[in-house]
C-alpha positions, 0 to 999 in steps of 0.5 A, spaced: 521 493 491 519 501 490 527 503 494 530 503 488 524 508 485 524 512 491 532 513 492 532 514 485 527 519 484 523 520 478 525 525 472 520 527 466 522 530 460 517 535 460 516 540 466 509 540 468 505 542 474 502 535 475 509 531 476 511 537 482 510 535 489 504 538 493 509 540 498 514 543 493 509 547 490 506 550 497 513 551 500 515 555 494 508 559 494 509 560 502 516 563 501 516 566 495 509 567 493 510 563 486 511 556 485 515 558 479 521 556 482 518 548 484 521 542 481 516 541 475 519 535 472 518 529 477 520 528 485 527 529 487 531 523 489 532 521 496 539 517 496 542 513 501 537 517 505 531 513 504 533 509 510 530 515 514 524 515 510 523 508 512 523 511 520 520 517 519 514 512 515 514 507 521 513 513 526 507 516 522 505 508 523 505 507 529 500 514 532 495 511 526 496 504 527 494 505 536 487 509 533 486 503 528 487 499 535 482 503 539 476 503 533 477 495 532 477 495 540 470 499 540 467 493 536 465 486 538 466 483 531 472 482 526 472 486 521 476 492 516 476 500 517 469 500 514 465 495 518 467 499 524 466 505 521 459 503 518 458 502 526 461 508 529 461 514 525 455 512 520 454 510 513 457 516 509 464 516 512 463 508 512 462 509 504 468 514 503 472 509 507 470 503 503 471 506 497 478 508 499 480 501 501 477 499 495 482 503 491 487 501 496 487 494 496 485 494 488 491 498 486 496 496 491 495 489 489 497 492 482 503 494 484 505 487 487 503 484 481 508 489 477 513 487 482 512 479 482 513 480 474 519 484 474 522 479 479 520 472 475 522 475 469 529 476 473 529 470 476 528 467 469 533 470 466 538 467 470 536 461 468 537 463 461 530 464 459 529 470 457 521 473 456 520 477 450 520 485 453 513 486 449 510 481 453 513 482 460 513 490 461 508 495 463 505 498 456 504 505 460 511 507 464 513 514 466 507 517 463 509 514 456 507 509 452 513 504 452 511 500 446 510 494 450 503 489 448 501 487 455 505 484 462 503 478 461 506 475 468 504 480 472 496 478 469 498 471 470 499 471 477 492 474 479 489 470 474 491 464 478 491 466 485 483 469 483 482 461 480 484 459 487 480 464 491 474 462 487 474 455 489 475 456 497 483 456 497 484 460 503 492 462 506 492 458 513 495 461 519 501 455 518 502 456 510 503 463 512 508 462 517 512 458 512 512 464 507 514 469 512 520 464 514 521 463 507 521 470 505 525 472 512 531 467 510 532 470 503 532 478 506 537 475 511 542 472 505 541 478 501 543 482 507 550 478 508 551 476 500 549 483 498 553 487 504 559 483 502 558 488 495 557 493 498 562 499 496 561 505 501 562 510 496 555 509 494 552 512 500 555 518 498 552 523 497 547 521 502 541 525 502 542 528 495 535 532 495 535 534 503 529 533 507 525 534 501 527 528 498 526 524 504 519 526 505 517 524 498 521 518 499 516 516 504 511 518 500 512 512 495 515 507 500 509 508 504 505 502 501 510 497 504 507 499 511 499 499 509 499 491 511 500 493 519 493 494 520 490 488 520 494 487 527 489 491 530 483 487 527 484 482 531 482 487 537 477 482 540 481 476 539 486 478 544 486 475 551 489 482 554 488 488 548 491 494 552 497 490 552 498 486 546 495 490 541 500 496 542 506 491 542 503 487 536 503 494 533 509 496 535 513 490 535 511 489 527 514 496 526 519 496 529 521 489 526 519 491 518 523 498 520 529 494 521 529 489 516 527 495 511 533 499 513 538 494 513 535 492 506 536 499 503 542 501 506 545 494 502 542 495 496 544 502 495 551 500 498 552 495 492 550 501 486 549 507 486 542 510 487 541 514 480 542 507 477 534 505 480 530 510 475 527 506 471 527 500 466 528 492 470 533 496 476 526 500 477 522 494 477 527 489 480 532 492 483 535 487 489 535 482 483 538 487 479 543 489 483 546 482 484 545 480 476 549 486 475 555 484 480 555 477 479 552 474 485 552 467 485 546 465 481 544 460 487 544 466 491 540 470 486 535 464 486 535 464 494 533 472 495 529 472 488 525 466 490 523 469 498 522 475 494 516 471 490 513 468 496 513 474 499 508 478 494 504 471 492 503 472 500 501 479 500 496 478 493 493 473 496 491 476 503 489 483 500 485 480 494 481 475 499 480 482 504 479 486 498 473 481 496 471 481 503 470 489 503 466 488 497 461 483 501 461 487 507 458 493 502 454 489 498 451 486 504 449 492 507 446 494 500 451 499 499 454 495 493 449 491 488 447 484 490 452 480 485 457 482 490 455 478 496 453 472 491 456 466 494 457 460 490 453 454 491 459 449 491 465 453 492 461 457 498 465 463 496 463 470 494 465 467 486 463 474 482 467 479 488 472 475 487 472 475 479 471 482 478 477 483 483 481 479 479 479 483 472 480 490 476 487 488 478 489 483 473 488 488 467 491 494 470 497 490 472 498 488 465 499 496 463 502 500 468 508 500 472 510 500 480 510 507 481 503 509 478 499 504 482 503 505 489 502 513 489 494 511 488 494 506 494 499 510 498 495 516 498 488 512 499 491 509 505 493 515 508 487 518 507 484 513 511 489 513 517 487 521 517 480 519 517 480 513 523 485 517 527 480 524 526 474 518 528 478 517 534 477 523 537 470 524 535 468 519 538 471 520 545 467 526 545 460 523 542 461 516 545 465 518 551 462 512 555 462 506 550 466 500 551 473 500 548 478 494 549 484 499 548 484 506 548 489 511 545 493 515 551 494 522 550 487 524 546 487 528 542 495 529 542 497 522 538 491 522 534 493 529 532 500 527 531 498 522 527 494 526 522 499 531 521 504 525 519 500 522 515 498 529 512 505 531 511 507 525 507 501 526 502 504 532 501 510 529 499 505 526 493 505 529 486 499 533 484 497 529 479 496 523 484 492 528 488 487 530 482 486 522 480 484 521 488 479 527 488 476 524 481 476 517 485 472 520 490 468 524 486 466 518 482 464 514 489 460 520 492 456 520 486 455 512 486 453 513 493 447 518 491 445 516 486 445 508 488 447 506 494 443 511 499 437 509 496 439 501 496 442 501 503 439 497 509 439 503 514 436 507 508 431 502 508 430 501 515 429 509 515 423 509 510 420 503 514 419 507 520 417 514 516 411 509 513 410 507 520 410 513 523 
C-alpha cells in the first residue's frame, strides 16, 4: 500500500527544512558547505526504480535478521527483542528497545488500518456502495487538514479485532496459513490480470530521481518488511537453529522481495508513477489502478479481498504482539501493573488490549499512511541498529555464553547491518527524526521518573543494599 507513495514521492507547496530528507541535507552540506540546494518541499520520487528499493531493503534486513537470530538463540524462552535484550544488555537498553517497539507496533498498525480503510472503501465502490468521503478519509494528510471528520473504516477494524483479542481469540497457525494462501493467490491473480494491462512506456524514466529516490523509496517501503523478525524469535523451537534460522530468514526475505518487486513493476507499468501521489491512488494503489483501467469487477474483488485478508492478519498478529510486549514490560515493573492485569473470565491482558486498541484505532481515524509509516520505519530501523550493535558488544563481554546460532564474520556482518539500516534512516525526513527523538525523550523521562524506581531489578538491588 506504500508502493505508490514511495514511487510518486511527496510534494508540499510551502518549502520547509522539516520536509527535507536528512541524506539530502548532509550531502549538500558536505559538497557545498550549505543546505541551500537541498530539496525542501518533499521527497524525491523513486519511480519504477522502487523495485530496486525493495531489493536494497531486503539486503539490509538479511544482515539485521541474522543479528536478531543470534540474540534470540541466546535466550531459553521465546520473546521479543525487549525480552532477550533485557536479559543480555541490561534494563536501560531494554527499556529503550521496548519503548521503541511500542512505537513500531502501534504506528505500523495505524498505517495498516488506514490502508485497510482505503481498500475497503474501494471495494465497496466496486459494488456501487459509496461511503461519505468525510467519514472514510484521513483528517490530516500531507501536513494539511483535509476537511474530513474521521476515517471510520480504519477505526472499526481495529475496534473489532480489539474485542476479539479481549475475548481470547488468537490466530492459529492453520488460520494464518489460510490467510497467507488467500493473499498469495490474490497477488498471483493481480500479476496476471495487471500484467495484461501493462504499458512499457510507463516504466520510463525508470529512476527519475536517481539513487536519492531509490534510498528514499527504501526508507518509505521498509514498513513492508517489519514482520520478518518473527522468524528469529522462534529460535529455541528450531531443531537445528544454526541451519534453520538463517534459511528461514533469508528464504522469507527472498520470497517477499520477489513478490514485492513483481507487484511494483506491474503496478507502475499499469499507470505512470506520478498518478499515485495522493488521494485514492495513494491510499489504495492496486484497487485504484484496476478500477481506472477497467479490469473486470470479479478480478478486482478477488485481489482486494486478498489484500484485506492480509491486512487483517497483520493487524491481529501485531495487536496481539503489542499487548504481549506491554505485558512483559509491566511484569518487569517498567510499566504500571494495569498493563499486566489479566481478565478473570477470558484470561487475557484486557486493559493492555483496550489501551492498545485506542492507541491504534483513534490515530488511524485521523492520519494518513505516510505520516504513520514513517515513524514505524525509523523506530524499526533504530531497533535493528541497536540489536546489531548488541551482537558485537556481547561477543566481547560474554564470549562463552551458549549461542544456538552465531552470526558469521563478526563484527563485519553486524557493522554492515548498522551501515545499511542507518543509511535508510537518512532517507527519512527531518520532521520524522524530530518526532522520533521526542518519542525517545518522553520514554527516557518516564523511565527516570517511574520505571526505574518500580522495576523488579531496582527492587532486588534495593533489597540487597538493605540487607548489606
